[in-house]
Steps between C-alpha positions, in 0.01 A plus 500: 500500500695667780248785514218250531677313779567824685137611461359164610742490794395846620132418451512170689705644786262796537197271495655270762579794729133597494353153554542134412156502335605785272825320419306187402254696284782694335698183432191328362423790270859515377496126438176532304661763277808284442299193403217665305479482125485242229761225495627343180686176477542155360266232640675288762769761564533781753395850408808712440349787703457280807854368475635856459302633796620214721864541399499878545333472841756238606788729402354791698416271794857369514631849578257573782524433873323181610144568614480858371159620382634541147663157517171344603330669206768375257462149642125522441567597136731201457242266655216642289705478180580134571136427583386660173763309303400169658131571443552598135694183427241285679214675318670444166554133578134463601385653170663228293229292330466146631693245300366169383669204669 
């Protein structure tokens, strides 16, 4: 994981030095890679992948200076993971068949 963090850090910093627009595109593309793929889980429960992504991003974020470009990216991963978890649980709850009174 350390190699990935180092690579992502160098990539985001280089993109930010060139332009904010490039930084945003780079961060968006990295986020898409992180969250792509099929998710498996138990209905009504969080996807393990989303929980893992959020926890790993929080650990990396905790060791970064406040407001750094990499810190902002990690925060966006945490927020996206939580959003996906909340949405998956809500979707599962909405798929339950109606019950007779």
